[in-house]
C-alpha positions as CSV (number, residue, x, y, z in Angstrom):
1,M,70.9,148.8,79.9
2,K,68.3,147.1,82.2
3,P,68.5,147.9,85.7
4,F,69.1,144.7,87.7
5,T,66.5,143.9,90.7
6,F,67.3,142.5,94.1
7,K,64.9,141.7,96.6
8,Q,65.8,145.3,98.6
9,F,67.3,147.5,96.3
10,K,67.8,148.0,92.4
11,I,70.8,148.5,90.6
12,E,70.9,151.0,87.8
13,Q,73.6,149.9,85.0
14,S,75.2,151.5,82.4
15,K,77.2,150.5,79.2
16,D,79.9,152.3,80.3
17,V,80.4,150.6,83.7
18,F,81.1,147.3,84.7
19,R,78.0,145.3,85.0
20,V,76.4,143.5,88.1
21,G,78.2,140.0,87.7
22,T,78.6,137.0,89.9
23,D,81.6,137.9,91.3
24,G,80.2,140.8,93.1
25,V,77.7,138.8,94.2
26,L,79.8,136.5,96.0
27,L,82.0,138.9,97.3
28,G,78.5,140.6,98.6
29,A,77.2,137.6,100.1
30,L,80.5,136.4,101.8
31,A,82.3,138.8,102.9
32,S,83.1,139.0,106.9
33,I,80.7,142.1,107.8
34,E,79.2,140.4,111.0
35,S,81.3,142.8,113.3
36,A,82.5,145.4,111.0
37,S,81.1,148.9,111.9
38,S,83.0,151.0,109.5
39,V,83.3,149.6,105.7
40,L,85.4,150.9,102.8
41,E,85.0,149.7,99.4
42,V,87.9,150.0,96.9
43,G,86.1,150.3,93.5
44,T,82.3,150.4,93.9
45,G,81.5,150.0,90.3
46,T,77.8,149.9,90.5
47,G,77.5,149.9,93.9
48,L,76.2,146.4,94.4
49,I,78.8,145.3,96.9
50,S,78.4,148.0,99.1
51,L,74.4,147.7,98.9
52,M,74.6,144.0,99.8
53,L,76.7,144.4,103.1
54,A,74.8,146.7,104.0
55,Q,71.6,144.5,103.7
56,R,73.4,142.4,105.9
57,N,74.8,144.6,108.7
58,L,72.0,147.3,109.4
59,H,74.6,149.4,111.5
60,A,77.5,149.6,109.7
61,E,78.7,152.8,107.8
62,F,79.9,152.6,104.4
63,L,82.2,154.7,102.1
64,G,83.0,153.5,98.6
65,L,85.7,155.0,96.2
66,D,85.8,154.8,92.2
67,I,88.4,156.4,90.3
68,N,85.9,156.4,87.4
69,E,83.7,159.1,87.2
70,D,80.8,157.2,85.7
71,A,80.6,154.4,88.2
72,A,81.2,157.1,90.8
73,R,78.0,158.9,89.5
74,L,76.1,155.6,89.1
75,T,77.1,154.5,92.7
76,R,76.1,157.4,94.1
77,L,72.6,156.9,92.0
78,N,72.1,153.3,93.6
79,F,73.1,154.3,97.1
80,E,70.5,157.5,96.8
81,N,67.8,155.1,95.8
82,S,68.4,152.0,98.5
83,P,66.5,152.0,101.6
84,F,70.2,151.8,103.2
85,H,70.8,155.3,102.0
86,T,71.6,157.4,105.0
87,R,74.5,154.6,106.1
88,L,76.1,155.1,102.4
89,Q,78.7,157.4,101.2
90,N,80.7,157.4,98.0
91,R,83.5,159.7,96.3
92,H,84.7,159.7,92.8
93,Q,88.6,159.1,94.2
94,D,91.5,157.4,93.6
95,F,92.3,155.0,96.1
96,K,95.9,155.6,95.7
97,T,95.8,159.2,96.7
98,F,92.8,158.8,99.4
99,E,93.7,160.8,102.5
100,T,91.8,159.7,105.8
101,K,92.5,159.8,109.5
102,D,89.6,156.6,109.8
103,Q,90.7,153.5,109.8
104,F,87.9,150.8,108.5
105,D,87.0,147.4,110.2
106,L,86.1,146.0,106.5
107,I,87.6,146.9,103.6
108,V,86.5,145.2,100.6
109,S,87.4,145.1,97.0
110,N,86.7,143.3,93.9
111,P,89.8,144.1,92.2
112,P,90.9,144.6,88.6
113,Y,92.8,142.0,87.3
114,F,93.3,141.3,83.5
115,E,96.5,143.0,82.2
116,E,95.0,143.4,79.0
117,S,91.6,143.7,77.4
118,G,90.3,144.8,73.7
119,S,87.1,146.1,75.7
120,E,87.1,149.8,76.2
121,K,84.4,149.2,79.3
122,D,87.1,147.4,80.8
123,K,90.0,149.7,80.6
124,I,89.8,150.7,84.3
125,A,87.2,148.1,86.0
126,R,89.0,145.0,84.9
127,Q,92.7,145.8,84.1
128,T,96.0,146.5,86.7
129,I,96.5,149.9,84.9
130,E,95.1,152.2,87.5
131,L,95.4,150.0,90.6
132,N,97.7,146.8,91.1
133,F,97.6,144.1,93.6
134,V,100.8,146.0,95.5
135,Q,99.4,149.4,95.8
136,L,96.2,147.9,97.0
137,I,97.0,145.6,99.6
138,S,99.8,148.1,100.6
139,K,97.4,151.2,101.1
140,A,94.9,148.8,102.7
141,S,96.8,147.8,105.0
142,Q,97.3,151.5,106.3
143,L,93.7,151.6,106.4
144,L,92.8,148.7,108.1
145,S,91.6,149.0,111.9
146,K,93.3,146.3,114.3
147,G,91.1,143.5,114.3
148,G,89.9,144.5,110.7
149,I,89.4,142.5,108.0
150,F,90.6,143.0,104.2
151,S,88.3,140.9,101.9
152,V,88.6,140.3,98.2
153,I,87.6,137.9,95.1
154,I,90.3,137.1,92.6
155,P,91.3,135.0,90.0
156,V,92.6,131.7,91.4
157,E,95.7,132.4,89.4
158,A,96.6,135.0,91.1
159,G,96.1,133.9,94.6
160,E,99.2,132.7,95.7
161,L,101.0,136.1,94.5
162,F,98.2,138.0,96.4
163,V,98.8,136.1,99.6
164,S,102.7,136.7,99.5
165,I,102.4,140.2,98.9
166,G,99.8,140.3,101.6
167,K,102.1,139.2,104.1
168,E,105.0,141.6,103.0
169,N,102.4,144.1,104.2
170,N,101.9,142.4,107.6
171,L,98.4,141.1,106.2
172,F,97.9,137.6,107.0
173,L,96.0,135.3,105.2
174,I,92.7,133.9,107.4
175,R,90.1,132.6,105.0
176,R,90.4,131.5,102.1
177,V,86.8,130.2,99.9
178,H,87.7,128.2,96.7
179,I,84.9,129.4,94.3
180,K,84.0,126.6,91.4
181,G,81.8,127.4,88.9
182,I,80.5,124.0,88.8
183,E,80.7,120.8,90.7
184,N,83.9,119.0,89.9
185,S,85.4,121.5,88.1
186,K,88.6,123.3,89.4
187,A,88.3,126.5,91.4
188,K,88.2,129.7,88.9
189,R,87.9,132.4,91.4
190,L,89.0,133.1,95.4
191,I,87.7,135.0,98.3
192,L,90.7,135.7,100.2
193,E,90.5,137.7,103.7
194,F,93.4,139.1,105.8
195,S,94.0,140.3,109.1
196,S,96.9,142.1,110.9
197,E,96.9,139.2,113.3
198,E,97.8,135.9,112.3
199,K,94.7,133.1,112.8
200,D,94.5,129.7,111.7
201,I,93.2,129.8,107.8
202,D,89.3,128.9,107.3
203,E,89.6,126.7,104.0
204,S,86.1,126.1,102.5
205,D,85.0,125.5,98.9
206,F,81.7,126.8,97.4
207,I,79.9,125.7,94.1
208,I,78.0,128.1,91.8
209,E,76.4,125.5,89.7
210,K,75.3,121.7,90.0
211,S,75.1,121.5,86.5
212,P,74.8,124.1,83.6
213,R,72.6,127.1,84.3
214,Q,71.2,125.0,87.6
215,Y,72.2,126.9,90.9
216,S,73.8,124.7,93.6
217,D,71.8,124.3,96.6
218,P,74.6,126.7,98.2
219,Y,74.4,129.2,96.2
220,L,70.6,129.3,96.4
221,E,70.6,129.3,100.0
222,L,73.2,131.8,100.4
223,T,71.8,134.7,98.0
224,K,67.9,134.1,98.9
225,E,67.4,137.2,100.7
226,F,69.1,139.1,97.7
227,H,67.9,137.2,94.3
228,V,64.5,137.0,92.9
229,F,64.8,133.9,91.2
230,K,62.0,133.0,89.0
């Protein structure tokens, strides 16, 4: 499979690992990384999100976890080949059994969400077999620093459930971005951000395309430091 080339780094891809996609690019570009000094990514896949965040924050230290050995190996390769390699670490690790005394200013994840799939490559990356929302949120709540942010991208249909589980674990919604595939369509994804401190919720909309196969001006502006647009 061809590598995906960004302006400052390259993502090697594999048929056995969920490839670079719009969800990951959006979370990498929109997650609140500005004040973070320590970042944990749960389910790295190719390492895309951490690499984008490392480009946006030149001081933060990163740790990526993935239960899939192929993904962990691919992430390691992409981390090592990037200009940010000294700040990036990754482990082949099940998040449910991950133990550390550290806490993180930002925990970020593009979590599994399809209950069923006929695709072999999606079995771990895109199903709630290995890590469900309750497990993800409860563990994240334990590892988040005071004032830290937990940031995810999920299908819009799962939003209310995710927010409810967050509240049960003392994580309160502070930001919600409604992601629309095309102008005048319904939102298909949500970027949700949580904190242990209750605050007013920052609500916004984001449109990927202004017409079929024509990126919107906000998307072009958001990703101009990453994408190589031809």
